[in-house]
C-alpha positions in Angstrom: 23.0 -9.4 11.1 19.7 -10.2 9.4 17.5 -12.8 11.0 16.0 -13.7 7.5 18.8 -13.4 4.9 17.7 -13.8 1.3 20.4 -16.5 0.7 18.7 -18.7 3.3 15.1 -17.7 2.5 15.0 -17.4 -1.3 12.8 -20.6 -1.4 10.3 -19.0 0.9 10.3 -15.8 -1.1 9.5 -17.9 -4.2 6.8 -19.9 -2.5 5.3 -16.9 -0.8 5.1 -15.0 -4.1 3.7 -18.0 -5.9 1.0 -18.3 -3.2 0.0 -14.7 -3.6 -0.1 -14.9 -7.4 -2.3 -18.0 -7.1 -4.7 -16.2 -4.9 -4.9 -13.3 -7.2 -5.5 -15.4 -10.3 -8.2 -17.4 -8.5 -9.7 -14.1 -7.7 -9.8 -12.9 -11.3 -10.1 -16.3 -13.1 -12.8 -17.9 -10.8 -14.6 -15.4 -8.6 -14.5 -12.5 -11.1 -14.2 -14.3 -14.4 -17.3 -12.5 -15.7 -17.1 -8.7 -15.5 -19.6 -7.4 -13.0 -20.1 -4.5 -10.6 -18.6 -5.2 -7.2 -21.1 -4.4 -4.5 -20.1 -2.9 -1.1 -21.1 -6.2 0.6 -18.9 -8.3 -1.7 -16.0 -5.9 -1.4 -16.4 -5.9 2.4 -16.2 -9.7 2.5 -13.1 -9.7 0.3 -11.5 -7.1 2.5 -12.1 -9.2 5.6 -10.7 -12.2 3.8 -7.4 -10.4 2.8 -7.0 -8.9 6.3 -7.7 -12.3 7.9 -5.0 -13.9 5.7 -2.5 -11.2 6.6 -3.2 -11.6 10.4 -2.9 -15.4 10.1 0.5 -14.9 8.5 1.4 -12.5 11.3 0.5 -15.2 13.9 2.4 -17.8 11.9 5.5 -15.5 11.8 5.4 -15.2 15.5 5.4 -18.9 16.2 8.0 -19.5 13.5 10.3 -16.9 15.1 9.7 -18.5 18.5 10.8 -21.9 17.1 13.8 -20.4 15.2 15.2 -18.3 18.0 15.1 -21.3 20.4 17.6 -23.1 18.2 21.2 -23.1 19.7 22.8 -21.2 16.7 20.5 -18.1 17.4 21.3 -17.7 21.1 23.8 -14.8 20.3 21.5 -13.2 17.8 18.3 -13.3 20.0 19.0 -14.0 23.7 15.3 -13.9 24.5 13.3 -15.9 22.0 9.9 -14.7 23.2 10.9 -11.1 23.1 12.5 -11.5 19.7 9.5 -13.3 18.2 7.2 -10.6 19.5 9.4 -7.8 18.1 9.4 -9.3 14.5 5.7 -10.0 14.6 5.0 -6.4 15.8 7.3 -5.0 13.1 5.2 -6.9 10.5 1.9 -5.7 11.9 3.2 -2.1 12.2 4.5 -2.2 8.6 1.2 -3.6 7.4 -0.8 -0.9 9.1 1.4 1.9 7.7 1.3 0.5 4.2 -2.5 -0.1 4.4 -3.0 3.5 5.7 -0.8 5.1 3.0 -2.6 3.1 0.4 -5.6 5.4 1.0 -3.9 7.8 -1.4 -4.1 5.1 -4.1 -7.8 4.8 -3.5 -8.3 8.5 -4.1 -6.4 8.1 -7.4 -8.5 5.1 -8.4 -11.6 7.2 -7.9 -10.4 10.2 -9.9 -9.1 8.0 -12.8 -12.2 5.9 -13.1 -14.4 9.1 -13.0 -12.3 10.9 -15.6 -12.3 8.0 -18.1 -15.9 7.1 -17.3 -15.0 3.5 -16.8 -18.1 1.4 -15.9 -18.0 -0.2 -12.4 -18.1 -3.7 -13.9 -14.7 -3.1 -15.7 -12.9 -1.4 -12.8 -12.0 -4.7 -11.0 -10.0 -5.9 -14.0 -8.1 -2.7 -14.3 -7.2 -2.8 -10.7 -6.2 -6.4 -10.9 -3.5 -5.7 -13.4 -2.6 -2.5 -11.6 -2.0 -4.5 -8.4 0.0 -7.1 -10.3 2.3 -4.4 -11.6 2.5 -2.8 -8.2 3.7 -6.1 -6.8 6.5 -6.3 -9.3 7.7 -2.7 -8.8 7.4 -2.9 -5.0 9.6 -6.0 -5.1 12.2 -4.1 -7.1 12.1 -1.0 -4.8 12.3 -3.2 -1.7 15.4 -5.0 -3.1 17.1 -1.7 -3.9 16.1 -0.3 -0.5 17.7 -3.2 1.3 21.0 -2.1 -0.2 20.6 1.7 0.0 19.2 1.8 3.6 22.5 0.4 4.9 24.0 3.9 4.3 23.2 6.4 7.0 23.0 9.4 4.6 20.4 7.6 2.5 18.3 6.9 5.6 18.5 10.6 6.7 17.7 11.8 3.1 14.5 9.7 2.9 13.6 10.5 6.5 13.8 14.2 5.7 11.8 13.6 2.5 9.0 11.9 4.5 8.9 14.8 7.0 8.7 17.4 4.2 6.0 15.3 2.4 4.0 15.1 5.6 4.2 18.8 6.3 3.2 19.6 2.7 0.1 17.3 3.1 -0.9 19.2 6.2 -0.4 22.7 4.8 -1.5 22.5 1.2 -5.3 22.6 0.7 -6.9 19.9 -1.3 -7.7 20.8 -4.9 -10.1 19.4 -7.4 -7.9 17.4 -9.7 -10.6 15.3 -11.3 -9.8 16.8 -14.7 -6.8 14.9 -15.9 -6.8 16.3 -19.4 -3.8 18.5 -18.7 -2.0 16.0 -16.5 1.6 15.5 -17.9 1.4 11.7 -17.5 -1.9 11.4 -19.4 -0.6 13.7 -22.2 2.6 11.7 -22.5 0.7 8.4 -22.6 -1.6 9.8 -25.4 1.5 10.7 -27.4 3.2 7.4 -27.0 0.2 5.1 -27.7 -2.4 5.0 -30.4 -5.5 5.4 -28.2 -9.0 4.3 -29.2 -11.5 6.9 -28.0 -14.1 4.4 -26.7 -14.1 1.6 -24.2 -14.6 -1.8 -25.9 -15.9 -4.2 -23.2 -13.0 -5.0 -20.9 -10.3 -5.1 -23.5 -7.1 -3.3 -22.9 -6.1 -3.6 -26.6 -8.2 -3.8 -29.8 -7.3 -4.2 -33.5 -9.0 -2.0 -36.1 -8.0 -1.3 -39.7 -4.8 -3.3 -39.3 -3.7 -1.2 -36.4 -3.4 -2.1 -32.7 -5.1 0.5 -30.4 -5.0 0.8 -26.6 -8.3 1.5 -25.0 -9.0 4.0 -22.2 -8.8 1.1 -19.8 -5.1 0.7 -20.7 -4.4 4.4 -20.2 -6.1 4.3 -16.9 -4.0 1.3 -15.9 -0.8 3.0 -16.9 -1.7 6.1 -14.9 -2.5 4.1 -11.8 0.8 2.1 -12.2 2.9 5.3 -12.5 1.3 7.0 -9.6 1.8 3.9 -7.4 5.5 4.0 -8.3 5.6 7.7 -7.2 3.8 6.7 -3.9 6.4 4.0 -3.4 9.0 6.7 -2.7 7.2 7.4 0.5 5.8 4.0 1.5 8.9 1.7 1.0 11.3 3.9 3.1 8.5 4.3 5.7 8.5 0.6 6.4 12.3 0.4 6.4 12.1 3.0 9.2 10.3 0.3 11.3 12.4 -2.7 10.5 15.8 -3.6 9.0 14.5 -6.9 7.7 13.7 -6.9 3.9 11.7 -10.1 4.6 9.3 -8.1 6.9 9.2 -5.2 4.5 8.4 -7.4 1.5 5.7 -9.6 3.2 3.9 -6.7 5.0 4.0 -4.6 1.8 2.6 -7.4 -0.4 -0.2 -8.3 2.1 -1.2 -4.6 2.3 -1.3 -4.2 -1.5 -3.3 -7.3 -2.5 -6.4 -6.0 -0.6 -6.4 -2.6 -2.2 -9.0 -3.5 -4.8 -11.6 -4.7 -2.4 -10.8 -1.8 -0.1 -11.5 0.6 -2.9 -14.8 -0.9 -3.8 -15.8 -0.9 -0.1 -14.8 2.7 0.6 -15.3 4.4 -2.8 -18.8 5.6 -1.9 -17.9 7.0 1.5 -14.3 8.4 1.0 -15.6 12.0 0.8 -16.7 11.6 4.5 -13.1 11.1 5.7 -12.0 14.7 5.3 -9.4 14.6 8.1 -7.7 11.3 7.0 -5.0 13.2 5.1 -3.9 14.8 8.3 -3.6 11.5 10.0 -1.5 10.1 7.1 0.6 13.3 7.1 1.3 12.9 10.8 2.3 9.3 10.2 4.8 10.3 7.5 6.3 13.0 9.8 6.6 10.5 12.7 8.2 7.9 10.5 10.6 10.5 9.1 11.6 11.5 12.6 12.3 7.9 13.4 14.7 7.7 10.5 16.4 11.1 11.1 16.5 11.2 14.9 14.4 8.8 17.1 16.1 5.5 16.2 19.5 6.9 17.0 18.2 8.6 20.2 16.9 5.2 21.4 20.1 3.3 20.9 19.5 2.4 17.2 15.9 1.3 17.3 12.8 3.2 18.5 10.6 0.7 20.4 8.3 -1.0 17.9 5.5 -1.2 20.5 5.6 2.6 20.8 5.6 3.0 17.0 2.6 0.8 16.6 0.6 2.7 19.3 1.6 6.1 17.9 0.7 5.2 14.3 -2.5 3.5 15.2 -3.5 6.5 17.4 -2.8 9.0 14.6 -4.9 7.1 12.1 -7.7 6.4 14.6 -7.9 10.1 15.7 -8.2 11.3 12.1 -10.9 8.7 11.3 -12.9 9.5 14.4 -12.6 13.2 13.8 -13.9 12.8 10.3 -16.9 10.8 11.4 -17.7 13.4 14.1 -17.5 16.1 11.6 -20.0 14.4 9.3 -22.4 13.9 12.2 -22.1 17.5 13.3 -22.8 18.7 9.7 -25.8 16.5 9.5 -27.0 17.7 12.8 -26.6 21.4 11.7 -28.7 20.7 8.6 -31.6 19.4 10.6 -31.8 22.6 12.7 
């Protein structure tokens, strides 16, 4: 039995989505109305803002659950209100961390796409804004589908095995230089479908010339980012369902993680090359989450302890980040001697 069934919480879903859209349009229409290059300082402040809102929601969720589970009708569902509220709050936090970590792959894609299309920094924010908007729509669709499919054990096992294989592949296959997208099948297909103008025209996605409507390189970049995010969703959405059975938790943690992607990109784009071991941390997270779906949840009576999950995931990501920083310091030290 779900603690937050859609039939009882559809108004909240509507209000929550409207609130997120309002924040995003304020971001674009007020704070970034005029195209400009986003500095690392500005991006850092926005990143802190989005994380603060997410954590504030996490705290509010805990106290709401505490209130809800103290009501007489929920005694059978959650015998211990404090423990129940803590569990759902930790599920949100763990899901948020997982999605935020896996989103690093998106940041690498952003950097490659912007470099290939030579999109000026001042126009990148608008492309990412519409990219995030599209991601919100598709994530909502995938989460809705997942809420149905994940009720079947064979589907859970299939996606768990897929996550394990994806994680192992990330560990074993060496990184390649994929900055040249000219032969990429997605780019080639988009160039065939659309009438593409060869030059960037300010921050326009479409332009009209000689009675024809052309899409600009900004639009092609946007489409590529959107398609790759859909592909990444195959990993990220099942990964959060491995942590919680509640679509409510999956949806809110996913959305909060996604809306901060733009500022996170501008904050980290200049230093991403220094985190050379981060892919191993992400790969290990995928393998662990896949193991939860395939074996660990059943081995622990249907649910692997969420506190353990949070500590393991946080440790895997932290170790990869620290190892990357130490590697950079050692290399710099070697250059001095």
